[in-house]
N, C-alpha and C positions, 0 to 999 in steps of 0.2 A: 504493500501499499503506500501511493505518496506519503513523505512528510515533509515539510520544509527544513532545510539541513545547512543553511544561512546563518548570519552572527545573531545569536541570541539576543544580543543588547539592541541591535536594531529595531527589534519588536517592542522593547519598553522603549526605545526613543520615541517610536512611531505613535505608541499610546498617551504616551508624555508622563508617565511612571513607572515605578518600578513593579514588575510581574514577578520578580525573584525566581529568575530561571535560571540563573546560574549559582545557585549556593552560595557560598562563603563570601564570593565576590560583590555582591549585593548589599552586602552588608561593610564595603569599607570605600574608602575614599576612593578608587579604583575603577567603581562602578560610572560606564558611560553617561547614564543619565544625570548623576550629581554634579558631572564635569561638563555635559553640553546637553542642558536640558531644554532640547528644539528638536525636533525631527529630523532624519537624516537627509540628505539630497541636496543639491544646490538652492532648493527654494524653500529649507526646512526651518530657517528663521525669520520666514515669513509669514505674518500675523493672519490668518485666514477664521472668517465667520463660517460656521457650519449651519448648514440647513436641518431642517428636525430631521430629514432622512439621514442625512451626514452622522448627527448624534446618534441615531439608532442604531449605525452600521457600525460605529466608533465602538459602542458597547458590547455590541455583538462580537466583535473580532476582540476585543479586552478579554471577553469572557473563554473567547474559545482560546485564547495564548495563554491565557493563568492555567486550565488544562489540560494545553497541549492537544486539543480535538481538531480533526479538519472539518470542513464545512457538511459533508454529507452524515458523518455522526452528530455531530451537534445538530444537525435539523431534525435526525432519527430521534432525539433524546429531548429536543422540546415537542415534539407530537407524541413522544410517551407522555412527557408532563403535562401535555393538554388534556389526554383522555384518562387523568388520574382528579381525584376528589382533591379539591384544595383551590389555592391560589398556583395560579399555570406557572409564574416566574419562580416563586418559592420552589416550587416541584422541581422544577428544571434545575436549580441550584443544589438540590438535595439531591440529583439523578449525578449530575457533575463528583458533588462530595464522595459520593458511594462506591466510586469507580476505586479496583483496588490499587491503582499505583499511587491515587492521592491519600488513600488512607494509610499506604506504607510511608509515603511523606509526611502526613500529621502524624505519625507513631514516632516520629524522627528515626528512620530507618533508611533515611535517605536525606542529603542535603538540599535537593529539588526534585520535583515531580520529572524532571527527565531520566533523573538519575534513579529515580522509583522504577521509571517504565522500565529502563534496563535491567535494574534487578531482579523485576519479574519477569522478565523475557528470558532471562537467563536461569531461571529453575530455581531460586534461591528462597522463594515463599511457598509457603503453604497455609490454605484454608480450612481450616476443620482437620488439619491431618494429613491434606491430599495436595499435592504439588498442583499449582495452579501458574500458567506461566502467559495468561491472557491479562496486559493491564486494565483493559475494559471492562474486565470482570466487576459486576454489582456484588458488593456483598450487602448481607442483609444482619438485621440486628440478632445476636447471640454468636454471631459468626468468631470463629477463634483465628487470627491471623499470627504467624510466627516466620522465624526463620530458620532454614533447614541445617539439620545440625550439622553437617560440614563446614557452614557458612557461620558458625557462630563464635569461633577463635579466629576465624580468618581477619587478617592483618586490616582489608579494606573494610570491614563492621568495625572493627576497633577503630578506626578513622573518623568513620560516619558519626561514630557515639560520643567520641570527644568532641565533634565539630556542632553537635546537636546536642549537645548533654543538657544545655538551659533551657532550650525548649518547651514549651508550654502545650502539653499533651490537649486536645478540645475535650469539654464536660463531655460529649456523645462518646467516647472513646477510652477505654483503659489500658496502662502500659506497664507489664509486668518485665522491669529492666534487667532483672536476675535472671528469667530463661528465655529474654526476647520474644515475648509474645505479647499479642493484643487482643482486644474484644471489644466488638461493635455491642455497648450497650443502646443504643437506640441512634434512628435516623437523627440527624441536625437539625433544628429549626432554624430559622432565618437569624434571629438574634447571636448565633453559634457560629454562621460562618463568617469570618473575618474580611470578606473581600470588598473591594470598592467597587462593586457592580450594580447599576441601577437596573434589575433585572426586568422591571417593567418596561422600559425601552426597547430590549429584546421581543418582550412580547408583540409591543405594539408594530415593528416591525415585522416580523413574521406573521400576523395578523391582516395584512393589508392583502 
């Protein structure tokens, strides 16, 4: 499947804020968003007034890039959210948060969602005792996510844990640092999702 392989920091600059796509680098002075707070390209420093459609499009692109999801799959998630009970925009964010790669990142088992996606694809994560190598796998309340036994003592995992040691695990997840296992307590509500995304704009875009 096609996937964006260009510089991640350009995506952040295009959206005008940090999307935390590069792990530790996003928290340092080397972050390009902090050094060049304007869009990439020769016209990046020109101020533009966005139309209503432009605002909606940028919000959708921002959400996609936060979670590393391509357009076709993002549209599928929106259709799932629309068919669920409740508020469509909040349902969409719940679905995105329940992706396995995002849960691995939220537990502090990866420094970025991209790294979490790689860890899952390389068969280093189990769900309820079974290996799952599909980053888009949607977890459910009660599911137990764990690092495989042969990876627990690896240098890679030790480096990740050193980097994410102070990370706060969201309240809808539980994490056992000694055994490197996590449990999905519940699906998050909107207040527990700390992303600066105006989901209503995305709903308006897809409802046209």
